N, CA, C and O atoms as a GROMACS GRO file, in nm:
protein
  632
    1HIS      N    1   2.610  -1.094  -3.431
    1HIS     CA    2   2.685  -0.975  -3.397
    1HIS      C    3   2.642  -0.933  -3.256
    1HIS      O    4   2.524  -0.913  -3.229
    2ARG      N    5   2.741  -0.921  -3.167
    2ARG     CA    6   2.713  -0.888  -3.027
    2ARG      C    7   2.740  -0.740  -3.001
    2ARG      O    8   2.828  -0.679  -3.063
    3ASP      N    9   2.663  -0.686  -2.909
    3ASP     CA   10   2.683  -0.547  -2.867
    3ASP      C   11   2.816  -0.536  -2.793
    3ASP      O   12   2.854  -0.626  -2.718
    4LEU      N   13   2.886  -0.428  -2.814
    4LEU     CA   14   3.017  -0.407  -2.753
    4LEU      C   15   3.009  -0.411  -2.601
    4LEU      O   16   3.102  -0.458  -2.535
    5HIS      N   17   2.899  -0.362  -2.544
    5HIS     CA   18   2.883  -0.357  -2.399
    5HIS      C   19   2.857  -0.494  -2.337
    5HIS      O   20   2.868  -0.511  -2.216
    6SER      N   21   2.823  -0.589  -2.419
    6SER     CA   22   2.793  -0.720  -2.364
    6SER      C   23   2.918  -0.802  -2.338
    6SER      O   24   2.912  -0.906  -2.271
    7PHE      N   25   3.031  -0.758  -2.389
    7PHE     CA   26   3.155  -0.829  -2.361
    7PHE      C   27   3.203  -0.798  -2.221
    7PHE      O   28   3.194  -0.684  -2.176
    8PRO      N   29   3.253  -0.898  -2.152
    8PRO     CA   30   3.305  -0.870  -2.017
    8PRO      C   31   3.428  -0.781  -2.029
    8PRO      O   32   3.514  -0.801  -2.114
    9THR      N   33   3.434  -0.682  -1.940
    9THR     CA   34   3.550  -0.592  -1.940
    9THR      C   35   3.650  -0.643  -1.840
    9THR      O   36   3.614  -0.690  -1.732
   10ARG      N   37   3.774  -0.633  -1.875
   10ARG     CA   38   3.882  -0.679  -1.787
   10ARG      C   39   3.996  -0.581  -1.798
   10ARG      O   40   4.018  -0.521  -1.903
   11ARG      N   41   4.068  -0.567  -1.692
   11ARG     CA   42   4.187  -0.483  -1.693
   11ARG      C   43   4.298  -0.558  -1.762
   11ARG      O   44   4.305  -0.681  -1.763
   12SER      N   45   4.386  -0.478  -1.821
   12SER     CA   46   4.501  -0.542  -1.885
   12SER      C   47   4.586  -0.612  -1.780
   12SER      O   48   4.652  -0.711  -1.811
   13SER      N   49   4.586  -0.561  -1.658
   13SER     CA   50   4.665  -0.626  -1.552
   13SER      C   51   4.604  -0.758  -1.512
   13SER      O   52   4.674  -0.847  -1.462
   14ASP      N   53   4.469  -0.774  -1.533
   14ASP     CA   54   4.405  -0.903  -1.505
   14ASP      C   55   4.448  -1.006  -1.610
   14ASP      O   56   4.468  -1.124  -1.580
   15LEU      N   57   4.460  -0.958  -1.732
   15LEU     CA   58   4.501  -1.049  -1.840
   15LEU      C   59   4.647  -1.089  -1.825
   15LEU      O   60   4.685  -1.204  -1.849
   16ASP      N   61   4.728  -0.992  -1.785
   16ASP     CA   62   4.871  -1.018  -1.769
   16ASP      C   63   4.918  -0.950  -1.641
   16ASP      O   64   4.958  -0.833  -1.645
   17PRO      N   65   4.916  -1.021  -1.528
   17PRO     CA   66   4.954  -0.960  -1.400
   17PRO      C   67   5.094  -0.901  -1.403
   17PRO      O   68   5.126  -0.816  -1.319
   18ALA      N   69   5.175  -0.940  -1.492
   18ALA     CA   70   5.312  -0.889  -1.499
   18ALA      C   71   5.321  -0.764  -1.587
   18ALA      O   72   5.429  -0.710  -1.606
   19ASN      N   73   5.208  -0.719  -1.640
   19ASN     CA   74   5.208  -0.603  -1.728
   19ASN      C   75   5.242  -0.478  -1.647
   19ASN      O   76   5.155  -0.413  -1.589
   20ARG      N   77   5.367  -0.447  -1.644
   20ARG     CA   78   5.420  -0.339  -1.561
   20ARG      C   79   5.367  -0.202  -1.605
   20ARG      O   80   5.331  -0.120  -1.520
   21SER      N   81   5.361  -0.176  -1.730
   21SER     CA   82   5.316  -0.045  -1.777
   21SER      C   83   5.169  -0.023  -1.741
   21SER      O   84   5.130   0.090  -1.710
   22ALA      N   85   5.089  -0.127  -1.746
   22ALA     CA   86   4.949  -0.113  -1.708
   22ALA      C   87   4.936  -0.085  -1.559
   22ALA      O   88   4.854  -0.003  -1.518
   23LYS      N   89   5.019  -0.152  -1.479
   23LYS     CA   90   5.016  -0.127  -1.334
   23LYS      C   91   5.057   0.016  -1.303
   23LYS      O   92   4.994   0.084  -1.222
   24GLU      N   93   5.163   0.063  -1.368
   24GLU     CA   94   5.211   0.201  -1.345
   24GLU      C   95   5.105   0.302  -1.388
   24GLU      O   96   5.080   0.401  -1.318
   25TYR      N   97   5.044   0.277  -1.501
   25TYR     CA   98   4.939   0.367  -1.549
   25TYR      C   99   4.824   0.374  -1.449
   25TYR      O  100   4.773   0.482  -1.418
   26LEU      N  101   4.784   0.258  -1.400
   26LEU     CA  102   4.676   0.252  -1.304
   26LEU      C  103   4.712   0.324  -1.174
   26LEU      O  104   4.632   0.398  -1.119
   27GLU      N  105   4.833   0.301  -1.127
   27GLU     CA  106   4.879   0.368  -1.004
   27GLU      C  107   4.887   0.519  -1.024
   27GLU      O  108   4.844   0.596  -0.938
   28ASN      N  109   4.942   0.561  -1.138
   28ASN     CA  110   4.953   0.704  -1.166
   28ASN      C  111   4.815   0.768  -1.180
   28ASN      O  112   4.793   0.879  -1.131
   29SER      N  113   4.724   0.698  -1.246
   29SER     CA  114   4.588   0.750  -1.262
   29SER      C  115   4.520   0.763  -1.127
   29SER      O  116   4.454   0.864  -1.100
   30THR      N  117   4.534   0.664  -1.043
   30THR     CA  118   4.475   0.668  -0.909
   30THR      C  119   4.534   0.783  -0.829
   30THR      O  120   4.461   0.854  -0.759
   31MET      N  121   4.664   0.802  -0.838
   31MET     CA  122   4.730   0.912  -0.765
   31MET      C  123   4.679   1.048  -0.815
   31MET      O  124   4.651   1.137  -0.735
   32ARG      N  125   4.666   1.063  -0.947
   32ARG     CA  126   4.616   1.191  -1.001
   32ARG      C  127   4.473   1.217  -0.956
   32ARG      O  128   4.437   1.331  -0.924
   33ILE      N  129   4.392   1.114  -0.953
   33ILE     CA  130   4.253   1.130  -0.907
   33ILE      C  131   4.251   1.175  -0.762
   33ILE      O  132   4.176   1.265  -0.725
   34ARG      N  133   4.332   1.113  -0.679
   34ARG     CA  134   4.340   1.153  -0.537
   34ARG      C  135   4.387   1.298  -0.523
   34ARG      O  136   4.334   1.374  -0.442
   35GLU      N  137   4.487   1.335  -0.602
   35GLU     CA  138   4.537   1.473  -0.597
   35GLU      C  139   4.428   1.572  -0.639
   35GLU      O  140   4.413   1.677  -0.578
   36GLN      N  141   4.353   1.538  -0.743
   36GLN     CA  142   4.245   1.625  -0.788
   36GLN      C  143   4.135   1.636  -0.683
   36GLN      O  144   4.081   1.744  -0.660
   37GLU      N  145   4.103   1.523  -0.619
   37GLU     CA  146   4.003   1.526  -0.511
   37GLU      C  147   4.051   1.612  -0.396
   37GLU      O  148   3.973   1.689  -0.339
   38GLU      N  149   4.178   1.601  -0.361
   38GLU     CA  150   4.235   1.683  -0.254
   38GLU      C  151   4.230   1.831  -0.291
   38GLU      O  152   4.197   1.915  -0.208
   39GLU      N  153   4.263   1.861  -0.415
   39GLU     CA  154   4.259   2.000  -0.460
   39GLU      C  155   4.116   2.055  -0.454
   39GLU      O  156   4.096   2.169  -0.412
   40ARG      N  157   4.018   1.976  -0.495
   40ARG     CA  158   3.878   2.019  -0.488
   40ARG      C  159   3.836   2.044  -0.343
   40ARG      O  160   3.767   2.141  -0.313
   41ARG      N  161   3.878   1.955  -0.253
   41ARG     CA  162   3.847   1.973  -0.110
   41ARG      C  163   3.910   2.102  -0.057
   41ARG      O  164   3.847   2.176   0.017
   42MET      N  165   4.035   2.127  -0.097
   42MET     CA  166   4.103   2.248  -0.050
   42MET      C  167   4.034   2.373  -0.103
   42MET      O  168   4.020   2.471  -0.030
   43ILE      N  169   3.992   2.370  -0.227
   43ILE     CA  170   3.923   2.486  -0.286
   43ILE      C  171   3.790   2.510  -0.214
   43ILE      O  172   3.756   2.624  -0.183
   44LYS      N  173   3.717   2.403  -0.188
   44LYS     CA  174   3.589   2.415  -0.118
   44LYS      C  175   3.611   2.467   0.024
   44LYS      O  176   3.538   2.554   0.071
   45ALA      N  177   3.712   2.414   0.092
   45ALA     CA  178   3.744   2.460   0.227
   45ALA      C  179   3.784   2.608   0.225
   45ALA      O  180   3.744   2.684   0.314
   46GLN      N  181   3.862   2.649   0.124
   46GLN     CA  182   3.904   2.788   0.114
   46GLN      C  183   3.784   2.880   0.092
   46GLN      O  184   3.780   2.991   0.145
   47ARG      N  185   3.687   2.832   0.014
   47ARG     CA  186   3.565   2.911  -0.008
   47ARG      C  187   3.491   2.933   0.124
   47ARG      O  188   3.448   3.045   0.154
   48PHE      N  189   3.476   2.826   0.204
   48PHE     CA  190   3.413   2.840   0.335
   48PHE      C  191   3.493   2.933   0.425
   48PHE      O  192   3.437   3.016   0.496
   49ALA      N  193   3.626   2.918   0.422
   49ALA     CA  194   3.712   3.003   0.506
   49ALA      C  195   3.698   3.149   0.466
   49ALA      O  196   3.693   3.237   0.552
   50ASP      N  197   3.694   3.177   0.335
   50ASP     CA  198   3.677   3.316   0.289
   50ASP      C  199   3.544   3.373   0.336
   50ASP      O  200   3.536   3.489   0.378
   51GLU      N  201   3.439   3.292   0.328
   51GLU     CA  202   3.308   3.336   0.377
   51GLU      C  203   3.314   3.362   0.528
   51GLU      O  204   3.256   3.458   0.578
   52GLY      N  205   3.386   3.276   0.600
   52GLY     CA  206   3.402   3.294   0.744
   52GLY      C  207   3.475   3.423   0.776
   52GLY      O  208   3.438   3.495   0.869
   53LEU      N  209   3.580   3.453   0.700
   53LEU     CA  210   3.655   3.577   0.723
   53LEU      C  211   3.568   3.699   0.697
   53LEU      O  212   3.574   3.798   0.770
   54SER      N  213   3.488   3.692   0.592
   54SER     CA  214   3.397   3.802   0.561
   54SER      C  215   3.299   3.825   0.676
   54SER      O  216   3.273   3.939   0.714
   55LEU      N  217   3.245   3.717   0.732
   55LEU     CA  218   3.153   3.729   0.845
   55LEU      C  219   3.225   3.780   0.970
   55LEU      O  220   3.169   3.856   1.048
   56LEU      N  221   3.348   3.737   0.988
   56LEU     CA  222   3.426   3.782   1.104
   56LEU      C  223   3.450   3.933   1.098
   56LEU      O  224   3.446   4.001   1.201
   57GLU      N  225   3.476   3.984   0.978
   57GLU     CA  226   3.495   4.129   0.962
   57GLU      C  227   3.370   4.206   1.002
   57GLU      O  228   3.380   4.322   1.044
   58LYS      N  229   3.254   4.143   0.989
   58LYS     CA  230   3.127   4.207   1.025
   58LYS      C  231   3.088   4.176   1.168
   58LYS      O  232   2.976   4.207   1.211
   59ASP      N  233   3.180   4.114   1.244
   59ASP     CA  234   3.155   4.075   1.383
   59ASP      C  235   3.042   3.974   1.397
   59ASP      O  236   2.978   3.967   1.502
   60ASP      N  237   3.018   3.896   1.293
   60ASP     CA  238   2.922   3.787   1.301
   60ASP      C  239   2.999   3.663   1.346
   60ASP      O  240   3.034   3.578   1.265
   61PHE      N  241   3.024   3.654   1.476
   61PHE     CA  242   3.109   3.549   1.530
   61PHE      C  243   3.049   3.411   1.512
   61PHE      O  244   3.120   3.316   1.480
   62ASN      N  245   2.919   3.399   1.533
   62ASN     CA  246   2.854   3.268   1.518
   62ASN      C  247   2.856   3.223   1.372
   62ASN      O  248   2.883   3.106   1.343
   63GLY      N  249   2.826   3.314   1.282
   63GLY     CA  250   2.830   3.280   1.140
   63GLY      C  251   2.970   3.243   1.094
   63GLY      O  252   2.988   3.147   1.019
   64ALA      N  253   3.069   3.318   1.140
   64ALA     CA  254   3.208   3.290   1.104
   64ALA      C  255   3.250   3.153   1.158
   64ALA      O  256   3.311   3.074   1.087
   65ARG      N  257   3.215   3.128   1.284
   65ARG     CA  258   3.249   2.998   1.343
   65ARG      C  259   3.189   2.884   1.260
   65ARG      O  260   3.255   2.784   1.235
   66GLY      N  261   3.064   2.901   1.219
   66GLY     CA  262   2.997   2.798   1.139
   66GLY      C  263   3.068   2.773   1.006
   66GLY      O  264   3.085   2.658   0.966
   67LYS      N  265   3.109   2.879   0.939
   67LYS     CA  266   3.178   2.863   0.810
   67LYS      C  267   3.314   2.796   0.829
   67LYS      O  268   3.353   2.712   0.748
   68PHE      N  269   3.386   2.834   0.936
   68PHE     CA  270   3.516   2.771   0.960
   68PHE      C  271   3.499   2.624   0.996
   68PHE      O  272   3.582   2.540   0.959
   69GLN      N  273   3.392   2.592   1.067
   69GLN     CA  274   3.365   2.451   1.099
   69GLN      C  275   3.330   2.372   0.972
   69GLN      O  276   3.368   2.256   0.958
   70GLU      N  277   3.257   2.437   0.881
   70GLU     CA  278   3.228   2.371   0.752
   70GLU      C  279   3.358   2.346   0.676
   70GLU      O  280   3.376   2.240   0.616
   71ALA      N  281   3.448   2.444   0.678
   71ALA     CA  282   3.577   2.429   0.610
   71ALA      C  283   3.654   2.311   0.669
   71ALA      O  284   3.714   2.233   0.596
   72LEU      N  285   3.652   2.299   0.801
   72LEU     CA  286   3.721   2.187   0.865
   72LEU      C  287   3.656   2.053   0.834
   72LEU      O  288   3.724   1.951   0.827
   73SER      N  289   3.524   2.053   0.816
   73SER     CA  290   3.458   1.926   0.784
   73SER      C  291   3.501   1.876   0.646
   73SER      O  292   3.502   1.756   0.620
   74VAL      N  293   3.536   1.968   0.558
   74VAL     CA  294   3.582   1.933   0.423
   74VAL      C  295   3.732   1.905   0.422
   74VAL      O  296   3.779   1.818   0.349
   75HIS      N  297   3.806   1.981   0.503
   75HIS     CA  298   3.952   1.969   0.504
   75HIS      C  299   4.000   1.974   0.650
   75HIS      O  300   4.051   2.077   0.695
   76PRO      N  301   3.984   1.865   0.724
   76PRO     CA  302   4.008   1.863   0.869
   76PRO      C  303   4.151   1.894   0.911
   76PRO      O  304   4.174   1.934   1.025
   77GLU      N  305   4.246   1.877   0.822
   77GLU     CA  306   4.385   1.900   0.862
   77GLU      C  307   4.434   2.042   0.835
   77GLU      O  308   4.553   2.069   0.849
   78SER      N  309   4.345   2.133   0.799
   78SER     CA  310   4.384   2.271   0.768
   78SER      C  311   4.421   2.348   0.894
   78SER      O  312   4.335   2.383   0.975
   79LEU      N  313   4.549   2.374   0.908
   79LEU     CA  314   4.596   2.452   1.024
   79LEU      C  315   4.549   2.597   1.016
   79LEU      O  316   4.521   2.660   1.118
   80GLU      N  317   4.539   2.648   0.894
   80GLU     CA  318   4.493   2.785   0.874
   80GLU      C  319   4.351   2.803   0.927
   80GLU      O  320   4.322   2.900   0.997
   81VAL      N  321   4.264   2.711   0.896
   81VAL     CA  322   4.124   2.720   0.940
   81VAL      C  323   4.116   2.702   1.092
   81VAL      O  324   4.037   2.768   1.158
   82LYS      N  325   4.197   2.613   1.146
   82LYS     CA  326   4.200   2.595   1.292
   82LYS      C  327   4.244   2.725   1.360
   82LYS      O  328   4.192   2.761   1.466
   83LYS      N  329   4.340   2.794   1.298
   83LYS     CA  330   4.384   2.924   1.351
   83LYS      C  331   4.269   3.025   1.346
   83LYS      O  332   4.248   3.099   1.442
   84TYR      N  333   4.195   3.028   1.235
   84TYR     CA  334   4.082   3.119   1.224
   84TYR      C  335   3.978   3.091   1.332
   84TYR      O  336   3.921   3.184   1.389
   85LEU      N  337   3.953   2.964   1.359
   85LEU     CA  338   3.856   2.930   1.464
   85LEU      C  339   3.901   2.983   1.600
   85LEU      O  340   3.819   3.034   1.676
   86SER      N  341   4.029   2.972   1.629
   86SER     CA  342   4.077   3.024   1.757
   86SER      C  343   4.068   3.177   1.761
   86SER      O  344   4.043   3.235   1.866
   87ILE      N  345   4.087   3.242   1.646
   87ILE     CA  346   4.074   3.388   1.640
   87ILE      C  347   3.929   3.428   1.666
   87ILE      O  348   3.902   3.524   1.738
   88VAL      N  349   3.835   3.353   1.608
   88VAL     CA  350   3.692   3.382   1.631
   88VAL      C  351   3.662   3.374   1.780
   88VAL      O  352   3.597   3.462   1.836
   89GLU      N  353   3.709   3.268   1.844
   89GLU     CA  354   3.681   3.251   1.988
   89GLU      C  355   3.743   3.364   2.070
   89GLU      O  356   3.681   3.413   2.164
   90GLU      N  357   3.864   3.404   2.035
   90GLU     CA  358   3.929   3.513   2.107
   90GLU      C  359   3.853   3.644   2.088
   90GLU      O  360   3.830   3.718   2.183
   91LYS      N  361   3.816   3.673   1.964
   91LYS     CA  362   3.742   3.797   1.937
   91LYS      C  363   3.606   3.795   2.007
   91LYS      O  364   3.560   3.898   2.056
   92ARG      N  365   3.544   3.680   2.011
   92ARG     CA  366   3.414   3.668   2.080
   92ARG      C  367   3.430   3.697   2.229
   92ARG      O  368   3.349   3.769   2.289
   93ARG      N  369   3.535   3.639   2.288
   93ARG     CA  370   3.560   3.666   2.432
   93ARG      C  371   3.587   3.814   2.455
   93ARG      O  372   3.535   3.873   2.549
   94ASN      N  373   3.670   3.874   2.369
   94ASN     CA  374   3.700   4.018   2.382
   94ASN      C  375   3.574   4.102   2.367
   94ASN      O  376   3.553   4.197   2.442
   95PHE      N  377   3.490   4.066   2.271
   95PHE     CA  378   3.363   4.135   2.249
   95PHE      C  379   3.278   4.129   2.376
   95PHE      O  380   3.227   4.231   2.423
   96ASP      N  381   3.261   4.009   2.430
   96ASP     CA  382   3.180   3.990   2.550
   96ASP      C  383   3.237   4.068   2.669
   96ASP      O  384   3.163   4.135   2.741
   97GLU      N  385   3.367   4.058   2.689
   97GLU     CA  386   3.432   4.130   2.800
   97GLU      C  387   3.421   4.281   2.781
   97GLU      O  388   3.401   4.354   2.878
   98SER      N  389   3.434   4.326   2.658
   98SER     CA  390   3.424   4.469   2.630
   98SER      C  391   3.288   4.522   2.672
   98SER      O  392   3.278   4.629   2.732
   99TYR      N  393   3.183   4.448   2.640
   99TYR     CA  394   3.050   4.496   2.676
   99TYR      C  395   3.024   4.486   2.826
   99TYR      O  396   2.948   4.566   2.881
  100LYS      N  397   3.085   4.392   2.892
  100LYS     CA  398   3.075   4.387   3.039
  100LYS      C  399   3.143   4.508   3.100
  100LYS      O  400   3.091   4.570   3.193
  101ASP      N  401   3.262   4.542   3.048
  101ASP     CA  402   3.332   4.660   3.099
  101ASP      C  403   3.256   4.788   3.066
  101ASP      O  404   3.251   4.881   3.147
  102TYR      N  405   3.196   4.793   2.948
  102TYR     CA  406   3.114   4.909   2.913
  102TYR      C  407   3.000   4.924   3.013
  102TYR      O  408   2.973   5.034   3.061
  103GLU      N  409   2.933   4.814   3.046
  103GLU     CA  410   2.820   4.820   3.140
  103GLU      C  411   2.866   4.867   3.278
  103GLU      O  412   2.797   4.945   3.343
  104ARG      N  413   2.982   4.819   3.323
  104ARG     CA  414   3.037   4.867   3.452
  104ARG      C  415   3.063   5.016   3.445
  104ARG      O  416   3.028   5.091   3.537
  105GLY      N  417   3.125   5.059   3.335
  105GLY     CA  418   3.154   5.201   3.318
  105GLY      C  419   3.028   5.284   3.312
  105GLY      O  420   3.023   5.394   3.368
  106PHE      N  421   2.927   5.234   3.245
  106PHE     CA  422   2.801   5.308   3.232
  106PHE      C  423   2.734   5.325   3.368
  106PHE      O  424   2.681   5.432   3.398
  107GLU      N  425   2.736   5.220   3.450
  107GLU     CA  426   2.680   5.232   3.586
  107GLU      C  427   2.752   5.341   3.665
  107GLU      O  428   2.689   5.420   3.734
  108LEU      N  429   2.885   5.343   3.654
  108LEU     CA  430   2.963   5.445   3.725
  108LEU      C  431   2.935   5.584   3.668
  108LEU      O  432   2.926   5.682   3.742
  109TYR      N  433   2.921   5.593   3.537
  109TYR     CA  434   2.890   5.720   3.472
  109TYR      C  435   2.757   5.775   3.526
  109TYR      O  436   2.747   5.893   3.558
  110LEU      N  437   2.655   5.689   3.535
  110LEU     CA  438   2.524   5.732   3.584
  110LEU      C  439   2.531   5.780   3.728
  110LEU      O  440   2.452   5.865   3.769
  111ARG      N  441   2.626   5.727   3.806
  111ARG     CA  442   2.644   5.770   3.945
  111ARG      C  443   2.731   5.895   3.957
  111ARG      O  444   2.751   5.948   4.066
  112GLY      N  445   2.784   5.941   3.842
  112GLY     CA  446   2.869   6.060   3.844
  112GLY      C  447   3.016   6.030   3.875
  112GLY      O  448   3.094   6.123   3.895
  113ASP      N  449   3.054   5.905   3.878
  113ASP     CA  450   3.193   5.866   3.902
  113ASP      C  451   3.264   5.856   3.767
  113ASP      O  452   3.291   5.746   3.718
  114TYR      N  453   3.293   5.972   3.709
  114TYR     CA  454   3.344   5.977   3.573
  114TYR      C  455   3.485   5.923   3.560
  114TYR      O  456   3.519   5.864   3.457
  115GLU      N  457   3.567   5.941   3.661
  115GLU     CA  458   3.705   5.892   3.655
  115GLU      C  459   3.709   5.739   3.644
  115GLU      O  460   3.777   5.684   3.557
  116ASN      N  461   3.636   5.672   3.732
  116ASN     CA  462   3.632   5.526   3.726
  116ASN      C  463   3.556   5.476   3.603
  116ASN      O  464   3.591   5.372   3.547
  117ALA      N  465   3.453   5.549   3.563
  117ALA     CA  466   3.380   5.512   3.442
  117ALA      C  467   3.476   5.516   3.322
  117ALA      O  468   3.474   5.428   3.237
  118LYS      N  469   3.557   5.621   3.318
  118LYS     CA  470   3.655   5.636   3.209
  118LYS      C  471   3.749   5.516   3.203
  118LYS      O  472   3.782   5.469   3.095
  119PHE      N  473   3.792   5.466   3.318
  119PHE     CA  474   3.879   5.350   3.324
  119PHE      C  475   3.814   5.230   3.254
  119PHE      O  476   3.877   5.163   3.172
  120PHE      N  477   3.687   5.204   3.286
  120PHE     CA  478   3.618   5.088   3.226
  120PHE      C  479   3.589   5.108   3.077
  120PHE      O  480   3.594   5.013   3.000
  121PHE      N  481   3.559   5.233   3.038
  121PHE     CA  482   3.537   5.258   2.896
  121PHE      C  483   3.668   5.237   2.818
  121PHE      O  484   3.667   5.178   2.710
  122ASP      N  485   3.779   5.284   2.874
  122ASP     CA  486   3.910   5.262   2.811
  122ASP      C  487   3.939   5.113   2.797
  122ASP      O  488   3.984   5.066   2.693
  123LYS      N  489   3.912   5.040   2.903
  123LYS     CA  490   3.935   4.896   2.903
  123LYS      C  491   3.848   4.828   2.797
  123LYS      O  492   3.895   4.740   2.725
  124ALA      N  493   3.722   4.869   2.788
  124ALA     CA  494   3.629   4.812   2.690
  124ALA      C  495   3.679   4.837   2.548
  124ALA      O  496   3.675   4.748   2.463
  125ILE      N  497   3.727   4.957   2.522
  125ILE     CA  498   3.776   4.993   2.389
  125ILE      C  499   3.904   4.916   2.357
  125ILE      O  500   3.926   4.877   2.242
  126GLY      N  501   3.988   4.895   2.458
  126GLY     CA  502   4.109   4.816   2.436
  126GLY      C  503   4.079   4.673   2.395
  126GLY      O  504   4.151   4.615   2.314
  127LEU      N  505   3.972   4.618   2.450
  127LEU     CA  506   3.934   4.480   2.416
  127LEU      C  507   3.865   4.472   2.280
  127LEU      O  508   3.884   4.377   2.205
  128TYR      N  509   3.784   4.574   2.252
  128TYR     CA  510   3.706   4.572   2.129
  128TYR      C  511   3.692   4.717   2.081
  128TYR      O  512   3.599   4.787   2.121
  129PRO      N  513   3.784   4.761   1.995
  129PRO     CA  514   3.787   4.901   1.952
  129PRO      C  515   3.659   4.951   1.884
  129PRO      O  516   3.636   5.072   1.878
  130ARG      N  517   3.577   4.861   1.832
  130ARG     CA  518   3.453   4.905   1.765
  130ARG      C  519   3.333   4.912   1.859
  130ARG      O  520   3.219   4.918   1.815
  131ASN      N  521   3.359   4.912   1.989
  131ASN     CA  522   3.252   4.926   2.087
  131ASN      C  523   3.214   5.075   2.089
  131ASN      O  524   3.268   5.154   2.166
  132GLU      N  525   3.119   5.111   2.003
  132GLU     CA  526   3.083   5.251   1.981
  132GLU      C  527   3.027   5.317   2.107
  132GLU      O  528   3.052   5.434   2.132
  133LYS      N  529   2.951   5.241   2.185
  133LYS     CA  530   2.894   5.297   2.308
  133LYS      C  531   3.006   5.332   2.406
  133LYS      O  532   3.000   5.436   2.472
  134ALA      N  533   3.106   5.246   2.416
  134ALA     CA  534   3.218   5.274   2.507
  134ALA      C  535   3.292   5.400   2.461
  134ALA      O  536   3.332   5.482   2.544
  135VAL      N  537   3.311   5.414   2.331
  135VAL     CA  538   3.379   5.533   2.278
  135VAL      C  539   3.296   5.657   2.309
  135VAL      O  540   3.350   5.758   2.355
  136GLU      N  541   3.166   5.649   2.285
  136GLU     CA  542   3.077   5.763   2.310
  136GLU      C  543   3.084   5.805   2.457
  136GLU      O  544   3.099   5.924   2.488
  137TYR      N  545   3.072   5.707   2.548
  137TYR     CA  546   3.068   5.743   2.690
  137TYR      C  547   3.206   5.774   2.747
  137TYR      O  548   3.217   5.839   2.851
  138LEU      N  549   3.310   5.730   2.681
  138LEU     CA  550   3.445   5.774   2.720
  138LEU      C  551   3.455   5.924   2.696
  138LEU      O  552   3.502   5.998   2.782
  139HIS      N  553   3.412   5.968   2.579
  139HIS     CA  554   3.415   6.111   2.547
  139HIS      C  555   3.326   6.191   2.642
  139HIS      O  556   3.364   6.299   2.688
  140LYS      N  557   3.207   6.138   2.671
  140LYS     CA  558   3.118   6.206   2.765
  140LYS      C  559   3.180   6.215   2.904
  140LYS      O  560   3.168   6.318   2.970
  141SER      N  561   3.246   6.110   2.948
  141SER     CA  562   3.313   6.111   3.078
  141SER      C  563   3.424   6.214   3.080
  141SER      O  564   3.438   6.289   3.177
  142GLU      N  565   3.502   6.217   2.973
  142GLU     CA  566   3.610   6.316   2.964
  142GLU      C  567   3.553   6.458   2.965
  142GLU      O  568   3.610   6.547   3.029
  143ASP      N  569   3.442   6.480   2.895
  143ASP     CA  570   3.377   6.612   2.896
  143ASP      C  571   3.331   6.649   3.037
  143ASP      O  572   3.351   6.762   3.082
  144GLU      N  573   3.271   6.554   3.106
  144GLU     CA  574   3.224   6.580   3.244
  144GLU      C  575   3.341   6.610   3.337
  144GLU      O  576   3.332   6.699   3.422
  145LEU      N  577   3.449   6.537   3.321
  145LEU     CA  578   3.568   6.562   3.404
  145LEU      C  579   3.626   6.702   3.376
  145LEU      O  580   3.669   6.770   3.469
  146ARG      N  581   3.627   6.743   3.249
  146ARG     CA  582   3.674   6.878   3.215
  146ARG      C  583   3.583   6.984   3.276
  146ARG      O  584   3.630   7.084   3.331
  147ARG      N  585   3.451   6.961   3.267
  147ARG     CA  586   3.356   7.057   3.327
  147ARG      C  587   3.378   7.068   3.478
  147ARG      O  588   3.379   7.178   3.534
  148LYS      N  589   3.395   6.954   3.542
  148LYS     CA  590   3.420   6.955   3.687
  148LYS      C  591   3.548   7.031   3.720
  148LYS      O  592   3.552   7.108   3.816
  149GLU      N  593   3.651   7.009   3.640
  149GLU     CA  594   3.780   7.076   3.663
  149GLU      C  595   3.766   7.227   3.641
  149GLU      O  596   3.820   7.306   3.718
  150GLU      N  597   3.694   7.266   3.538
  150GLU     CA  598   3.673   7.409   3.512
  150GLU      C  599   3.592   7.472   3.624
  150GLU      O  600   3.622   7.583   3.667
  151ALA      N  601   3.491   7.402   3.671
  151ALA     CA  602   3.410   7.453   3.781
  151ALA      C  603   3.494   7.466   3.908
  151ALA      O  604   3.479   7.562   3.984
  152ARG      N  605   3.584   7.369   3.932
  152ARG     CA  606   3.671   7.374   4.051
  152ARG      C  607   3.766   7.493   4.042
  152ARG      O  608   3.788   7.561   4.141
  153LYS      N  609   3.821   7.518   3.923
  153LYS     CA  610   3.913   7.631   3.904
  153LYS      C  611   3.841   7.764   3.925
  153LYS      O  612   3.898   7.857   3.984
  154LYS      N  613   3.716   7.775   3.876
  154LYS     CA  614   3.638   7.898   3.897
  154LYS      C  615   3.610   7.919   4.043
  154LYS      O  616   3.619   8.031   4.093
  155ALA      N  617   3.578   7.810   4.112
  155ALA     CA  618   3.547   7.820   4.255
  155ALA      C  619   3.670   7.864   4.334
  155ALA      O  620   3.656   7.938   4.432
  156VAL      N  621   3.788   7.822   4.295
  156VAL     CA  622   3.912   7.859   4.366
  156VAL      C  623   3.942   8.006   4.344
  156VAL      O  624   3.990   8.073   4.436
  157ARG      N  625   3.915   8.059   4.225
  157ARG     CA  626   3.941   8.201   4.194
  157ARG      C  627   3.848   8.294   4.268
  157ARG      O  628   3.884   8.408   4.296
  158VAL      N  629   3.731   8.248   4.300
  158VAL     CA  630   3.632   8.333   4.364
  158VAL      C  631   3.657   8.348   4.510
  158VAL      O  632   3.582   8.417   4.578
   0.00000   0.00000   0.00000
């Protein structure tokens, strides 16, 4: 009595190459396996993309970029993830430019040039609305300009 595993295994198509139903079954099975693998890759890529979006909302541009790159490594043809990567790069550029404009505005603010400082703070906020320092100093510049205007009006009345 021989163990079942000791018998050589052969495909039915090997025994009868003309066995059409066996060929179809094998082709269909292979196709389903590929579809399932593709679905798993898409789910994994979507998980990375969701993590990337969450990091992007927190302005963690490097972390978001990393997650989107991981998603692309799993699913390289994802146009959605490629779009997210370009959004990260654009937001990063806007963030960097916003802080450069804030710094220009702050230098002008310190020199008492509130009108020009206000211009740069406005520009910074337009690029990156969550630039809290730019918002703060925009308000301070506006307050200083109002004080100057009130002082000018008092001086004219006197």
